[in-house]
N, C-alpha and C positions, 0 to 999 in steps of 0.2 A: 504494500500500500504506500502510495506517495502522499505525504502530508506537507503542505506549505502553510506557513503562518505569516499573516500580514498584520503587524501591530506595532504601534509606536509607544515608547515610554512604558513598556511592560517589563518588569524585572525578569531576570533569568529563571528564577524558580517558577514563576507562573508560566513562562514560556515552556519550560520542560514539562510542567504539569499538563498543559494543553496538549502537547504532543502525546504524552503518556496516557491521558484520558482518552484521546482519540483511538490509540492502539488498543487500549484496554476495553473500551466500550464496543468497538467494532468486533473484537474477538469474541465478546459475549453475545453480540447481536447477530453476527454472520459467522456461524461455525465453520464454514468452508474456507480454509486458508487459500485455496486456489482462487476462489471468488474474491476474497479480500485483497489478494496480491495484485489484482487488476483494477483496483479502485484508486482514484486520485481525488483528494479533498483539499480545497483551498479554504482556509479559515481566515476570516477578516474580522478584526476587532475594530469597530467604528460605529459612528452614529447611525441609527436605523429607526424606522417608524415603529418597529416592534422590538421586543427583547432579543429576538433572534429569528433567523429564517434559514431554511435549507432549500436549495434549489438545484436544478440540473444545470450543469455548465452549458453554455451556448455551443460548445464544441462536441458534446456527447450525443450519441445515438439515443433518441428518446425511447426506442423499443428495448434497448439493452443499456440503460444508463450506467456509466462507470466513472464519470467525472462530475464532481459536485462542488458547489460553493456554499459555504456556511458563513452567515453574518451573525455576530454576537455583539450587541450594543453594550459594551462594558460601562458606559456612562450611566445607563439605566440601572445597572446593578449597584450603583452607589447608594441608592435610597430604597428602603423596603416599602412594603404595601401600606405601612402606617406612617410614611413620610419621615422615618428616622434614618439617619446616616449609618450605614453599615461600617463595621470595623474592617481593617484590611483583610483579615481572615474570612469574615463573612462575605466580603466583596469577592474574594477569590473563589469561595465555594459557590456563590451565585453564578459566577461566570462559568465554572465547570459544570454546574447543574444545567444551565442553559445550553451549553455545548452538548451535554448528554441527551437532552431533549431533541436537539436538532439531529444528532446522530441516529436516533430512533427513526426519524423521517428518512435519513439516508438509507438505513436498513430497509425501510418500506419500499423505497424506490428500487434498490438493488435487487430485492427479491420479487419485484413485479407486483407488489401488493398495492402500491400507490402510484397513480399517474395523474399529472396535472392535465386538465382540459380547459377550454376557453372559459367556461362559466362555473368551474368548480374543480372537483377532484373525483377520480374513480378509485375507490378503495375496495379491494377484493371483489371486483366486478360490479360494484354498486356505485351509481353516480350520487355524489353529495354536492349540493349547491346551497351552502348556508346563506340565509338571508339576514341573519342577525348574529351578533357576537355569541349569544347563547347557543344558537345552532352550530356555530363553528366549534365552540369548546366541547359540545356534546357529540361531535362527529367521532367515529371510532378510531380514526388515525390520530386524533389529538388526545383522546382518552388513553390510548396506548402510550403515547409519548409522555404525557404527564404522569402516568402510572409508573413508567420505567425510569424517569429521570432521577428521582430521589434514590431508588435502589441502586442504580449505576453509580451515583455519586458516593453513597455509603460504601459500596463494595470497593470502589477505587480508592477512597481515603484509607480503607483498611490495608491496601497494598502500598500506599504512598510512602510509608516509613521505610519499607524495603527498597523502594526506588531511590529515595533520598540517600540511603546508606550506600547503595551501589554507585550512584552518581557523585557522592561526596558533597551533597547539597546541605548547607546549614543555614540557619536563619529563622525567619518567621514560620511558625507552625501553620500548616494548611489544614 
């Protein structure tokens, strides 16, 4: 799997964590190493209209997508749902959780479960055209992504200490 990270002013530890989370989550979500080895993911940390978004690359074959772009708005992660400023650790966790959510969508695209169409999405051969935000959040592809994001984050953080020791990373606890 090829992973490219596009981010400014992000410390080394978070950079390594973003790469490691991508590898970790995709190994959990797409068990076939042969399939994972043919995937390319560009991760962009930048302003966006949502917390995050996973999309097919403009260069990929829509019938067998293998190139993806993920945008994570790390600025939105600074403030929680109650308008409180997150600590550095909470901020890092929120970015990793959002990345995990978007990687679930990448899995859905790779396995052919999710396909974008002009007026919505086809998920497991059913067309979804959400008219409201509630409809969107209740769509099965979003329910799966929200359901798995926290589990992926918790499992990753359980492995993070070993990764830190291997890489010799010291500093702020993630």
